[in-house]
C-alpha positions in Angstrom: 0.0 0.0 0.0 1.4 3.4 -1.0 2.2 5.8 1.8 0.9 9.4 1.5 2.6 12.6 2.6 1.6 14.0 6.0 0.5 17.6 5.3 2.0 20.5 7.2 -0.9 22.3 9.0 1.3 25.3 10.2 4.8 26.4 11.0 4.4 28.0 14.4 6.7 30.8 15.6 7.8 30.6 19.3 5.4 32.4 21.6 6.9 35.1 23.8 9.1 33.5 26.4 8.4 33.7 30.2 10.3 32.6 33.3 9.5 29.3 35.1 11.1 29.8 38.5 14.3 31.8 38.2 16.1 29.3 36.0 14.1 28.5 32.9 13.2 31.0 30.2 10.7 29.1 28.1 8.3 29.5 25.1 5.2 27.4 25.7 4.2 26.2 22.3 1.2 24.3 23.6 -1.3 24.3 25.3 -0.7 28.0 26.1 0.8 29.4 22.9 -1.2 27.4 20.4 -4.4 25.3 20.9 -3.3 22.4 18.8 -4.1 18.7 19.1 -0.9 17.0 20.3 -2.3 14.3 22.7 -0.7 12.3 24.4 1.8 15.3 24.6 0.0 17.9 26.7 2.7 20.6 27.0 5.8 21.7 25.3 8.2 24.3 26.9 11.3 25.2 25.0 14.1 27.1 26.6 16.0 28.3 23.4 19.7 28.8 23.8 20.7 31.5 26.2 24.1 32.4 27.7 24.1 32.3 31.5 26.6 34.2 33.6 28.5 32.4 36.4 26.7 32.4 39.7 26.8 30.7 43.1 23.0 30.9 43.3 21.1 27.7 42.4 18.6 28.8 39.7 15.6 26.7 38.9 12.2 25.7 40.3 11.7 24.8 43.9 9.6 21.9 45.3 6.3 21.4 43.6 3.8 18.6 43.1 2.6 16.7 40.0 -0.1 14.0 39.5 -1.6 12.3 36.5 1.1 12.6 33.9 4.9 12.4 33.1 7.5 15.1 32.8 10.2 14.6 30.1 13.2 16.9 30.3 15.8 16.9 27.4 19.1 18.8 27.8 20.8 20.3 24.7 23.2 22.7 26.5 24.1 23.0 30.2 23.2 20.7 33.0 20.0 20.2 35.0 19.7 18.5 38.4 16.6 16.8 39.7 15.4 15.5 43.1 12.0 14.0 44.0 10.0 12.7 46.9 10.4 9.1 45.7 14.1 9.3 46.4 15.2 9.7 42.9 17.9 12.2 41.9 20.1 12.8 38.9 21.9 15.3 36.7 21.4 15.4 32.9 24.0 16.8 30.5 23.6 17.6 26.8 21.8 14.7 25.0 20.5 13.2 28.3 16.8 12.8 29.2 14.9 12.6 32.5 11.6 10.8 32.2 9.7 11.2 35.4 6.3 9.5 35.9 4.4 11.5 38.5 1.3 9.2 38.2 -0.3 9.0 41.6 1.7 11.9 43.0 5.2 13.2 43.5 7.1 16.2 44.7 10.1 17.3 42.7 12.5 20.2 42.2 14.7 21.1 39.2 17.6 23.5 39.0 20.8 24.2 37.2 23.5 21.8 38.3 25.9 23.4 40.8 29.2 23.2 38.8 27.5 24.4 35.6 26.0 27.4 37.5 29.5 28.3 38.9 31.0 28.3 35.3 28.0 29.6 33.4 27.6 29.1 29.7 25.0 28.2 27.1 21.8 26.7 28.3 19.1 25.0 26.2 16.4 22.5 27.1 12.9 21.1 26.4 10.3 20.0 28.9 7.3 17.9 27.8 4.3 16.9 29.8 3.0 13.5 28.6 -0.5 12.6 29.6 -1.3 9.2 31.1 -4.4 7.1 30.2 -7.0 7.2 33.0 -6.1 3.6 34.0 -2.5 4.6 34.7 -2.9 8.0 36.3 -2.8 6.6 39.9 0.0 4.1 39.2 3.2 4.2 41.3 5.6 7.0 40.4 8.8 6.1 38.7 11.9 7.7 37.2 13.9 6.9 34.1 17.4 8.4 34.0 18.3 8.1 30.3 22.0 9.0 29.5 22.8 9.8 26.0 25.1 6.8 25.6 22.2 4.5 26.4 20.0 6.0 23.7 20.0 3.9 20.5 21.0 5.8 17.4 20.3 5.0 13.8 23.0 6.3 11.5 21.4 7.8 8.4 23.0 6.9 5.0 25.3 9.3 3.0 26.6 11.0 6.2 23.1 12.7 6.6 23.2 12.5 10.4 21.7 10.4 13.2 18.3 9.6 14.7 18.4 9.2 18.5 15.4 7.1 19.6 14.3 8.3 23.0 10.9 6.5 22.7 9.2 4.4 20.1 11.1 2.8 17.3 12.9 4.0 14.2 14.0 1.4 11.6 15.4 -1.4 13.7 16.3 0.8 16.7 14.1 0.7 19.8 13.6 3.6 22.2 15.3 3.9 25.5 12.2 4.9 27.4 9.2 2.9 28.4 5.8 4.6 27.7 2.2 4.0 28.8 0.8 4.7 25.3 2.2 4.4 21.8 4.5 7.3 20.9 7.7 8.3 19.2 10.2 10.8 20.5 13.4 11.3 18.4 16.3 13.7 18.7 17.5 14.0 15.1 20.8 15.5 14.3 21.2 16.3 10.6 24.3 17.5 8.8 24.1 20.2 6.2 22.3 18.9 3.1 21.4 15.7 5.1 17.9 14.3 4.9 15.7 11.8 6.7 12.2 10.2 6.2 9.8 9.3 9.0 6.5 7.5 8.9 3.7 7.6 11.5 0.1 6.6 11.4 -2.3 9.2 10.0 -4.3 9.5 13.2 -1.2 10.0 15.4 -0.7 13.7 16.5 2.6 14.8 15.1 4.9 17.8 15.4 8.6 18.7 15.0 10.4 21.3 17.1 13.3 22.9 15.3 15.8 23.1 18.1 18.6 24.5 15.9 19.2 25.0 12.2 17.2 25.5 9.0 15.2 22.8 7.2 12.6 22.1 4.6 9.9 19.8 6.1 7.5 18.3 3.5 8.1 21.3 1.3 7.7 24.0 4.1 10.7 26.1 5.3 11.3 25.9 9.1 14.0 27.4 11.2 15.3 27.4 14.8 12.7 28.0 17.6 9.7 27.1 15.3 7.3 24.1 15.6 6.0 22.3 12.5 2.5 21.0 13.2 1.0 18.3 10.9 -2.5 17.4 9.9 -3.9 13.9 10.6 -4.0 13.1 6.9 -1.0 11.0 5.8 2.0 9.0 7.1 5.3 10.2 5.5 7.5 13.2 6.6 10.6 14.2 4.7 13.1 16.6 6.1 16.2 18.1 4.5 18.6 20.3 6.3 20.1 23.5 4.8 22.7 23.6 7.6 23.6 21.5 10.6 20.4 21.1 12.4 18.8 19.5 15.5 15.1 18.6 15.6 12.8 17.0 18.1 10.2 14.7 16.5 7.0 14.0 18.4 4.3 11.6 17.3 1.8 9.7 19.4 -1.6 8.0 19.5 -4.1 10.4 20.9 -5.7 9.5 24.3 -9.4 10.0 23.7 -10.4 10.8 27.3 -11.6 14.0 29.0 -8.9 16.2 30.5 -9.1 18.3 33.7 -6.0 20.4 34.4 -5.3 22.6 37.4 -1.8 23.9 37.9 0.5 20.8 38.2 -2.3 18.3 38.2 -3.6 16.6 35.0 -6.6 14.4 35.6 -9.9 13.4 33.9 -12.5 15.4 35.9 -12.8 18.0 38.6 -13.5 15.5 41.4 -10.1 14.0 40.7 -8.5 17.5 40.7 -10.1 18.2 44.1 -8.8 14.9 45.5 -5.3 15.7 44.2 -5.3 19.1 46.0 -6.6 17.4 49.1 -4.0 14.6 49.0 -1.2 17.1 48.4 -2.3 19.3 51.3 -2.5 16.2 53.6 1.1 15.3 52.7 0.3 12.2 50.7 2.8 13.1 48.0 5.7 12.5 50.4 8.3 15.0 51.6 11.1 16.8 49.8 13.4 19.5 51.3 13.4 22.7 49.4 
């Protein structure tokens, strides 16, 4: 059966950035910036590359709760430290990923790693919120520390670049992360004039964040700090880089369930939101020192 091209719905410019805590200057592409259908991906924050001066102050976000979804943090420049109330902690460096399943409830904090803060330098990262199906929202929290050297890579022919498979599968390479619903998350590093082809089911919600570079994506020009959003009408995506480029490819089977969101809680109805607030206030998410 012949595959068809997945049409580009829009090439979306980065919304005006805002601060999250005192450490992350992010553009919220969705759901705040653009009301687009990207389920199971609920949120995309992109901290485009900035140069940070040296400091002895730990910049970041203090202790806060989550329930009902997963946070996925991908480092491109700099270093990010994490601690949570389930006893997990870690530091991610460029190319590394933190995949935290908040599920039934967790407290965590994120900040620039101490030695990186002392030296300063370029900083760039992405954070995704990945929704969980209703049946998994109250499962046990877990944490996947995914170092870059454990992420399987597919080497593209003709020195075009590499596809790092964070989740899902590309060709014969399987993703490093386990997921609760079908999805693909790839970091693709293309050399100038390099190209790559991807194929996803027509009904999967799909988008590409241009982290760095300049590309043509299914005939549409896209450059750094833009998001290419696709229609649900075909399978195939072709990208060709005009210069060395990095893109984050997201595609997933939508979760067709109601969503109730309040601050750091992502549930299915208001009763569950009220319970989350009550459980948090009663200390049921554990303890974490700020």
